[in-house]
Backbone as CSV, one residue per row, in Angstrom:
resi,resn,N_x,N_y,N_z,CA_x,CA_y,CA_z,C_x,C_y,C_z
1,MET,15.046,91.596,141.318,15.680,92.814,140.883,14.940,93.326,139.650
2,THR,14.628,94.584,139.702,13.895,95.165,138.590,14.872,95.580,137.503
3,MET,14.295,95.876,136.389,15.113,96.270,135.242,15.877,97.552,135.530
4,ALA,15.281,98.477,136.217,15.939,99.738,136.553,17.120,99.493,137.480
5,GLU,16.930,98.572,138.455,18.028,98.250,139.364,19.174,97.567,138.632
6,GLU,18.859,96.686,137.699,19.895,96.017,136.903,20.654,97.035,136.056
7,PHE,19.905,97.963,135.480,20.536,98.996,134.658,21.456,99.866,135.512
8,ARG,20.981,100.242,136.694,21.792,101.053,137.606,23.057,100.277,137.998
9,SER,22.929,99.000,138.279,24.075,98.159,138.646,25.085,98.092,137.493
10,LEU,24.588,97.939,136.259,25.483,97.895,135.085,26.215,99.217,134.896
11,THR,25.526,100.321,135.060,26.186,101.627,134.889,27.246,101.844,135.960
12,GLN,26.991,101.364,137.173,27.986,101.480,138.238,29.213,100.606,137.926
13,ASP,28.969,99.414,137.387,30.087,98.534,136.997,30.919,99.171,135.884
14,ILE,30.238,99.778,134.931,30.933,100.438,133.826,31.786,101.595,134.350
15,ALA,31.232,102.380,135.211,31.968,103.518,135.786,33.150,103.035,136.611
16,ALA,32.930,101.955,137.382,34.002,101.433,138.237,35.140,100.824,137.410
17,SER,34.806,100.235,136.281,35.845,99.575,135.476,36.563,100.551,134.542
18,PHE,36.186,101.824,134.558,36.819,102.822,133.690,38.327,102.904,133.940
19,ASP,38.720,102.962,135.215,40.144,103.068,135.548,40.911,101.828,135.089
20,VAL,40.277,100.662,135.197,40.924,99.419,134.748,41.136,99.478,133.230
21,ARG,40.107,99.882,132.499,40.227,99.986,131.031,41.274,101.029,130.646
22,LYS,41.259,102.152,131.379,42.227,103.211,131.105,43.657,102.685,131.308
23,GLY,43.867,101.922,132.379,45.189,101.329,132.645,45.597,100.347,131.560
24,GLU,44.645,99.540,131.106,44.932,98.569,130.046,45.302,99.268,128.741
25,VAL,44.562,100.310,128.404,44.849,101.064,127.179,46.236,101.691,127.269
26,GLU,46.585,102.241,128.419,47.906,102.843,128.604,49.008,101.792,128.479
27,SER,48.768,100.622,129.039,49.729,99.522,128.944,49.942,99.103,127.485
28,ILE,48.857,98.989,126.751,48.949,98.630,125.329,49.685,99.722,124.553
29,ARG,49.385,100.988,124.882,50.056,102.106,124.212,51.569,102.058,124.446
30,GLN,51.981,101.774,125.677,53.406,101.684,125.996,54.066,100.515,125.272
31,GLN,53.379,99.381,125.185,53.919,98.227,124.476,54.121,98.541,122.991
32,VAL,53.111,99.174,122.394,53.201,99.524,120.976,54.322,100.542,120.758
33,SER,54.421,101.508,121.648,55.479,102.517,121.546,56.854,101.854,121.638
34,GLY,57.012,100.912,122.551,58.270,100.167,122.682,58.586,99.352,121.435
35,MET,57.557,98.724,120.867,57.756,97.926,119.653,58.180,98.819,118.486
36,ILE,57.568,99.992,118.376,57.928,100.931,117.311,59.367,101.410,117.506
37,GLY,59.755,101.702,118.736,61.130,102.122,119.023,62.129,101.036,118.662
38,ASP,61.812,99.794,119.036,62.692,98.671,118.685,62.793,98.506,117.175
39,PHE,61.674,98.660,116.491,61.666,98.546,115.027,62.547,99.623,114.412
40,ARG,62.447,100.864,114.913,63.270,101.967,114.382,64.748,101.684,114.573
41,LYS,65.113,101.212,115.770,66.525,100.905,116.044,67.031,99.807,115.120
42,THR,66.256,98.759,114.952,66.648,97.654,114.088,66.762,98.108,112.645
43,ARG,65.803,98.897,112.206,65.822,99.391,110.819,67.018,100.296,110.576
44,LEU,67.314,101.185,111.512,68.467,102.073,111.385,69.760,101.265,111.324
45,HIS,69.869,100.253,112.179,71.054,99.390,112.165,71.180,98.670,110.828
46,ASP,70.055,98.146,110.325,70.070,97.450,109.035,70.468,98.387,107.900
47,ILE,69.966,99.612,107.929,70.302,100.587,106.887,71.784,100.922,106.936
48,LYS,72.314,101.138,108.142,73.742,101.437,108.276,74.596,100.273,107.779
49,THR,74.209,99.060,108.137,74.946,97.876,107.691,74.888,97.756,106.173
50,TYR,73.716,97.956,105.593,73.544,97.873,104.137,74.401,98.923,103.431
51,ASN,74.351,100.165,103.931,75.130,101.242,103.311,76.628,100.966,103.405
52,LYS,77.071,100.474,104.550,78.491,100.152,104.734,78.921,99.062,103.751
53,GLU,78.077,98.043,103.593,78.380,96.948,102.678,78.417,97.446,101.225
54,LYS,77.468,98.297,100.862,77.434,98.818,99.484,78.644,99.705,99.205
55,ARG,79.043,100.530,100.186,80.241,101.361,100.004,81.470,100.493,99.779
56,ARG,81.572,99.403,100.551,82.700,98.487,100.399,82.674,97.833,99.019
57,GLU,81.501,97.404,98.572,81.384,96.776,97.253,81.770,97.752,96.147
58,VAL,81.286,98.988,96.240,81.611,99.993,95.219,83.105,100.281,95.230
59,SER,83.676,100.389,96.420,85.114,100.634,96.529,85.905,99.490,95.896
60,ASP,85.495,98.255,96.173,86.169,97.095,95.576,86.045,97.112,94.059
61,LEU,84.859,97.444,93.554,84.663,97.501,92.103,85.532,98.588,91.474
62,LEU,85.582,99.760,92.101,86.407,100.846,91.569,87.890,100.493,91.604
63,ASN,88.321,99.885,92.694,89.724,99.472,92.783,90.053,98.444,91.712
64,SER,89.167,97.501,91.513,89.361,96.484,90.479,89.407,97.126,89.094
65,PHE,88.477,98.057,88.860,88.441,98.749,87.572,89.729,99.542,87.348
66,ASN,90.167,100.266,88.364,91.400,101.052,88.225,92.612,100.167,87.967
67,LYS,92.672,99.016,88.616,93.782,98.089,88.380,93.744,97.579,86.947
68,GLU,92.561,97.170,86.496,92.442,96.665,85.126,92.727,97.766,84.117
69,ARG,92.287,98.975,84.398,92.553,100.101,83.504,94.051,100.363,83.417
70,GLY,94.734,100.290,84.558,96.190,100.457,84.572,96.890,99.362,83.790
71,ASP,96.407,98.124,83.959,96.989,97.011,83.212,96.769,97.188,81.711
72,MET,95.579,97.645,81.322,95.299,97.859,79.894,96.153,98.997,79.348
73,ALA,96.323,100.056,80.125,97.154,101.182,79.686,98.592,100.738,79.510
74,SER,99.062,99.914,80.430,100.424,99.399,80.325,100.576,98.515,79.089
75,ALA,99.590,97.656,78.836,99.641,96.790,77.653,99.606,97.637,76.378
76,TRP,98.783,98.683,76.378,98.702,99.570,75.212,100.033,100.287,74.991
77,ALA,100.635,100.768,76.078,101.935,101.441,75.969,102.997,100.481,75.445
78,ASP,102.956,99.233,75.893,103.914,98.228,75.388,103.699,97.991,73.898
79,LEU,102.441,97.921,73.466,102.132,97.721,72.049,102.638,98.899,71.221
80,VAL,102.380,100.106,71.681,102.825,101.307,70.964,104.341,101.322,70.878
81,SER,104.995,101.033,71.975,106.462,101.007,71.993,106.990,99.962,71.028
82,SER,106.369,98.798,71.032,106.791,97.722,70.133,106.596,98.119,68.675
83,MET,105.454,98.718,68.369,105.177,99.127,66.990,106.155,100.220,66.546
84,ARG,106.459,101.157,67.433,107.410,102.223,67.094,108.805,101.662,66.856
85,SER,109.197,100.715,67.696,110.537,100.151,67.518,110.618,99.358,66.215
86,LYS,109.525,98.700,65.823,109.513,97.965,64.555,109.578,98.924,63.373
87,ARG,109.050,100.109,63.541,109.067,101.095,62.471,110.344,101.940,62.492
88,GLY,111.134,101.750,63.524,112.370,102.494,63.624,112.199,103.881,64.182
89,ILE,111.106,104.127,64.878,110.845,105.434,65.476,111.430,105.450,66.881
90,LYS,112.146,106.540,67.173,112.757,106.671,68.482,111.660,106.766,69.549
91,ALA,111.867,106.093,70.665,110.885,106.100,71.758,110.790,107.485,72.369
92,GLN,109.564,107.924,72.597,109.352,109.238,73.199,109.172,109.066,74.703
93,ARG,109.634,110.068,75.417,109.409,109.992,76.854,107.942,110.338,77.126
94,PRO,107.345,109.738,78.133,105.924,109.998,78.410,105.699,111.437,78.860
95,VAL,104.588,111.994,78.413,104.211,113.354,78.774,103.355,113.293,80.030
96,LYS,103.698,114.129,81.016,102.900,114.159,82.239,101.575,114.830,81.934
97,LYS,100.527,114.364,82.574,99.184,114.894,82.319,99.098,116.381,82.630
98,GLU,99.682,116.812,83.738,99.582,118.221,84.135,100.306,119.108,83.129
99,ALA,101.468,118.683,82.641,102.199,119.469,81.648,101.386,119.563,80.361
100,HIS,100.705,118.460,80.012,99.878,118.440,78.811,98.701,119.413,78.967
101,ARG,98.080,119.452,80.158,96.962,120.359,80.408,97.398,121.812,80.326
102,GLN,98.567,122.101,80.894,99.061,123.479,80.866,99.353,123.912,79.434
103,LYS,99.887,122.999,78.619,100.169,123.312,77.222,98.864,123.598,76.488
104,LYS,97.847,122.790,76.751,96.534,122.987,76.117,95.958,124.343,76.503
105,ARG,96.058,124.702,77.802,95.534,125.974,78.274,96.236,127.148,77.589
106,ALA,97.538,127.011,77.429,98.296,128.081,76.774,97.865,128.236,75.327
107,GLU,97.581,127.102,74.666,97.170,127.148,73.261,95.765,127.728,73.111
108,THR,94.873,127.384,74.011,93.472,127.836,73.901,93.233,129.167,74.606
109,GLY,94.168,129.571,75.447,93.997,130.825,76.175,93.046,130.713,77.335
110,ALA,92.748,129.486,77.771,91.799,129.268,78.870,92.500,129.328,80.202
């Protein structure tokens, strides 16, 4: 076999194997596309789970803070009441926040 015949044979093999290579490349492309899709789904699920957990943690912290704030306000009110009674000052009824705001608005004209 001469060099020209070998070269011709190689070019024919290359041309014939084009469809095989094209099929392999398409198969690899589909696999990669599937892997990327799976990664996106997993990442989205992880993000949703993380966000849900963080919302729950923040809610728990706020609830805890509000409870402690209420307990501190109650303790402060008890202290004030105790100090007033020791001084002989008549206990005042608590002022509602909304009534206090309306009084302030009337005074400032806002």
